[in-house]
Backbone as a chain_set.jsonl record, in Angstrom:
{"seq": "MIYGLVYAMVEGSQSAFVTDLSSSKALGTSLGAYYGAVGFASIISGAIAGVLWQSMGQKLPFLSEQCWPSWLLWRSSK", "coords": {"N": [[-17.516, 12.649, -7.382], [-19.074, 10.678, -8.777], [-16.511, 9.456, -9.878], [-15.212, 8.697, -7.493], [-17.187, 6.73, -6.5], [-17.113, 4.468, -8.348], [-14.332, 4.336, -8.377], [-13.828, 2.546, -5.681], [-15.487, 0.917, -6.436], [-14.365, -1.287, -8.247], [-11.638, -1.091, -7.388], [-11.324, -3.278, -5.099], [-11.673, -4.95, -6.193], [-9.493, -5.26, -8.193], [-6.942, -5.501, -6.601], [-7.723, -7.726, -5.439], [-6.998, -9.141, -7.648], [-4.688, -8.775, -7.984], [-3.442, -10.331, -5.871], [-4.266, -12.346, -6.385], [-2.545, -13.139, -8.191], [-0.042, -13.489, -7.3], [2.606, -14.428, -5.666], [2.711, -15.849, -1.935], [5.398, -15.379, -0.596], [5.986, -13.036, -2.248], [3.852, -10.884, -1.713], [3.375, -8.617, -0.447], [4.997, -6.973, -1.919], [4.335, -6.882, -4.77], [2.033, -6.186, -4.533], [2.702, -3.112, -3.636], [4.102, -2.602, -6.233], [1.845, -2.666, -7.844], [0.25, -0.528, -6.636], [1.697, 1.337, -6.744], [2.537, 1.557, -9.58], [0.222, 2.222, -10.497], [-0.341, 4.721, -9.068], [1.81, 6.312, -10.008], [0.667, 6.187, -13.198], [-1.834, 7.928, -12.823], [-0.436, 10.346, -11.713], [0.874, 11.021, -14.327], [-1.135, 11.067, -16.3], [-2.875, 12.939, -15.025], [-1.048, 15.39, -15.423], [-0.73, 15.34, -18.573], [-4.038, 15.813, -18.83], [-4.164, 18.293, -17.642], [-2.408, 19.902, -18.754], [-3.357, 19.582, -21.415], [-6.118, 21.092, -20.981], [-5.302, 23.391, -20.483], [-3.894, 23.903, -22.769], [-5.015, 24.179, -24.941], [-7.936, 24.626, -24.515], [-11.223, 23.862, -22.006], [-13.116, 21.47, -22.93], [-11.308, 19.936, -24.592], [-9.79, 17.982, -22.723], [-11.678, 15.966, -21.664], [-13.182, 15.409, -24.018], [-11.005, 14.138, -25.118], [-10.649, 11.891, -23.4], [-12.554, 10.562, -24.448], [-12.496, 9.367, -26.777], [-10.102, 7.975, -27.027], [-10.862, 5.206, -26.338], [-12.267, 4.651, -28.007], [-10.655, 5.097, -30.675], [-9.095, 3.022, -30.414], [-10.345, 0.541, -30.436], [-11.262, 0.424, -32.738], [-8.932, 0.853, -34.049], [-7.844, -1.966, -32.993], [-9.424, -3.738, -34.806], [-8.743, -3.586, -37.097]], "CA": [[-18.406, 11.858, -7.109], [-18.779, 9.431, -10.033], [-15.347, 9.052, -9.622], [-15.428, 7.955, -6.399], [-18.01, 5.516, -6.263], [-16.393, 3.409, -9.155], [-12.597, 3.527, -7.743], [-14.794, 2.166, -4.679], [-16.244, -0.722, -7.043], [-13.434, -1.542, -8.538], [-10.608, -1.128, -6.922], [-11.571, -4.116, -4.432], [-11.416, -6.798, -7.626], [-8.084, -5.349, -8.532], [-6.277, -5.867, -5.711], [-7.806, -9.047, -5.011], [-6.508, -10.406, -9.226], [-3.033, -8.492, -7.874], [-3.192, -10.897, -5.356], [-4.369, -13.87, -6.991], [-0.905, -13.322, -9.437], [1.62, -13.105, -6.983], [2.964, -15.698, -4.357], [2.566, -15.775, -0.92], [6.555, -14.609, -0.327], [5.86, -11.659, -2.965], [2.376, -10.431, -1.894], [3.665, -7.193, -0.429], [6.163, -6.742, -3.286], [3.457, -7.124, -6.163], [0.882, -5.392, -3.978], [3.661, -2.407, -3.883], [4.487, -2.177, -7.449], [0.486, -2.629, -9.047], [0.099, 0.746, -6.319], [2.954, 2.474, -7.287], [2.174, 1.973, -11.569], [-1.57, 3.257, -10.661], [-0.064, 6.256, -9.044], [2.365, 7.071, -11.557], [0.021, 7.136, -14.084], [-2.259, 9.109, -12.807], [0.283, 11.635, -12.09], [1.412, 11.214, -15.847], [-2.741, 11.281, -16.684], [-3.695, 14.422, -14.836], [-0.184, 16.285, -15.864], [-1.406, 15.107, -19.437], [-4.832, 16.357, -18.698], [-3.593, 19.799, -17.505], [-1.345, 20.853, -20.682], [-4.327, 19.774, -22.967], [-6.957, 22.014, -20.645], [-4.545, 24.772, -20.582], [-3.217, 25.133, -24.134], [-6.374, 24.017, -25.627], [-9.516, 24.712, -23.435], [-12.073, 22.952, -21.017], [-13.759, 20.349, -23.436], [-10.748, 19.072, -24.978], [-9.302, 16.791, -21.927], [-12.971, 14.905, -21.588], [-13.513, 14.873, -25.669], [-10.139, 12.877, -25.612], [-11.194, 10.624, -22.946], [-14.154, 9.791, -25.426], [-11.934, 9.779, -28.28], [-9.273, 7.176, -26.99], [-11.178, 4.039, -26.317], [-13.441, 4.777, -29.552], [-9.822, 4.707, -31.441], [-8.28, 2.17, -29.975], [-11.103, -0.36, -30.689], [-11.316, 1.044, -34.12], [-7.41, -0.17, -34.666], [-7.799, -3.133, -32.688], [-10.504, -4.219, -35.407], [-8.187, -3.531, -38.476]], "C": [[-18.579, 10.384, -7.151], [-17.797, 8.498, -9.785], [-14.669, 8.104, -8.589], [-15.956, 6.548, -6.184], [-17.599, 3.639, -7.339], [-15.235, 3.127, -8.472], [-13.582, 2.43, -6.538], [-14.851, 1.018, -5.017], [-15.687, -1.208, -7.613], [-11.96, -2.119, -8.498], [-9.959, -2.775, -5.279], [-11.061, -5.651, -4.794], [-10.068, -6.62, -8.071], [-7.549, -5.745, -7.76], [-6.231, -7.333, -5.637], [-7.275, -9.76, -6.298], [-5.193, -10.181, -8.688], [-2.948, -9.856, -6.703], [-3.176, -12.8, -5.538], [-3.289, -14.753, -7.837], [-0.289, -13.451, -8.859], [1.414, -14.256, -5.773], [2.979, -14.927, -3.331], [3.698, -14.729, 0.031], [6.337, -13.163, -0.791], [5.063, -11.187, -2.956], [2.67, -9.179, -1.35], [4.602, -6.3, -1.556], [5.116, -5.777, -4.151], [2.325, -5.95, -5.934], [1.311, -3.421, -4.322], [3.906, -1.409, -5.036], [3.173, -2.146, -8.532], [0.42, -0.884, -8.3], [0.707, 2.18, -6.658], [2.672, 2.59, -8.901], [0.924, 2.751, -11.098], [-1.389, 4.731, -10.7], [0.363, 6.977, -9.923], [1.827, 7.455, -12.655], [-0.705, 8.052, -13.718], [-1.664, 10.165, -12.24], [0.334, 11.663, -13.728], [0.056, 11.806, -16.688], [-3.314, 12.989, -16.031], [-2.711, 15.779, -15.155], [-1.018, 16.354, -17.73], [-2.98, 16.199, -19.597], [-4.9, 17.828, -18.342], [-3.39, 20.199, -18.22], [-3.185, 20.836, -21.527], [-5.504, 20.875, -22.311], [-6.042, 23.745, -20.7], [-3.903, 25.637, -21.581], [-4.509, 24.649, -25.359], [-7.87, 23.986, -25.279], [-10.11, 23.561, -22.905], [-12.296, 21.923, -21.799], [-12.7, 19.655, -24.023], [-10.131, 17.759, -23.923], [-10.686, 15.187, -21.685], [-13.196, 14.815, -23.043], [-11.983, 14.114, -26.225], [-9.743, 11.815, -24.772], [-12.223, 10.041, -23.582], [-13.735, 9.261, -26.334], [-11.144, 8.791, -28.184], [-9.696, 6.186, -27.163], [-11.432, 3.32, -27.952], [-12.023, 4.604, -30.514], [-9.124, 3.341, -31.852], [-8.855, 0.158, -30.534], [-11.181, -0.685, -32.395], [-10.136, 0.025, -34.678], [-7.418, -1.414, -34.194], [-8.571, -4.53, -34.151], [-9.855, -4.109, -36.537], [-7.359, -4.762, -38.75]], "O": [[-18.435, 9.432, -6.384], [-17.898, 7.291, -9.562], [-13.905, 7.151, -8.736], [-15.358, 5.539, -5.812], [-17.741, 2.435, -7.13], [-14.985, 2.016, -8.003], [-13.936, 1.37, -7.053], [-14.459, 0.076, -4.329], [-16.365, -2.173, -7.963], [-11.352, -3.004, -9.1], [-8.87, -3.069, -4.786], [-10.551, -6.665, -4.318], [-9.403, -7.618, -8.347], [-7.431, -6.937, -8.041], [-5.239, -8.056, -5.716], [-7.065, -10.966, -6.169], [-4.404, -11.123, -8.772], [-1.916, -10.466, -6.985], [-2.581, -13.806, -5.153], [-3.092, -15.94, -8.098], [0.748, -13.685, -9.48], [0.42, -14.727, -5.221], [3.161, -13.71, -3.379], [3.43, -13.849, 0.849], [6.445, -12.209, -0.02], [4.825, -10.677, -4.051], [2.008, -8.351, -1.975], [4.671, -5.088, -1.761], [5.033, -4.551, -4.236], [1.876, -5.126, -6.731], [0.6, -2.638, -4.951], [3.942, -0.179, -5.059], [3.269, -1.762, -9.698], [0.51, 0.049, -9.099], [0.404, 3.368, -6.769], [2.599, 3.707, -9.413], [0.77, 3.93, -11.418], [-1.769, 5.605, -11.479], [-0.164, 7.907, -10.533], [2.077, 8.517, -13.224], [-0.429, 9.164, -14.167], [-2.402, 11.15, -12.206], [-0.343, 12.538, -14.266], [0.102, 12.728, -17.503], [-3.975, 13.864, -16.59], [-3.168, 16.921, -15.186], [-1.748, 17.293, -18.047], [-3.005, 17.175, -20.347], [-5.796, 18.504, -18.848], [-4.137, 21.072, -18.663], [-3.88, 21.743, -21.986], [-5.906, 21.647, -23.181], [-6.415, 24.891, -20.953], [-3.548, 26.812, -21.664], [-4.566, 24.981, -26.543], [-8.753, 23.324, -25.824], [-9.718, 22.427, -23.181], [-11.53, 21.032, -21.431], [-13.002, 18.464, -24.089], [-10.048, 16.627, -24.399], [-10.547, 13.967, -21.6], [-13.522, 13.648, -23.26], [-11.802, 13.654, -27.353], [-8.871, 10.989, -25.04], [-12.725, 8.992, -23.177], [-14.519, 8.531, -26.941], [-11.116, 8.237, -29.283], [-9.223, 5.673, -28.177], [-11.118, 2.339, -28.626], [-12.281, 3.752, -31.365], [-8.774, 2.808, -32.905], [-8.228, -0.863, -30.814], [-11.156, -1.748, -33.015], [-10.193, -1.008, -35.346], [-6.95, -2.215, -35.003], [-8.289, -5.717, -34.314], [-10.523, -4.71, -37.378], [-6.81, -4.906, -39.842]]}, "num_chains": 1, "name": "protein.A"}
């Protein structure tokens, strides 16, 4: 439920941002490419989370979700 709420809050601003960046002739193409990339990333991330869940237990996908942003921030500060 929380994911749906966050998605509803963010989705409008993301599509507006894509619309602002694209020209009026390529609006449909740019929105299609954006939503295609979002869908592809969702499929890949779901598959990775499923593999982690099956191979290493229930907690690992949630722990890895919390650790990646911290790791990226740590790497960028070097």
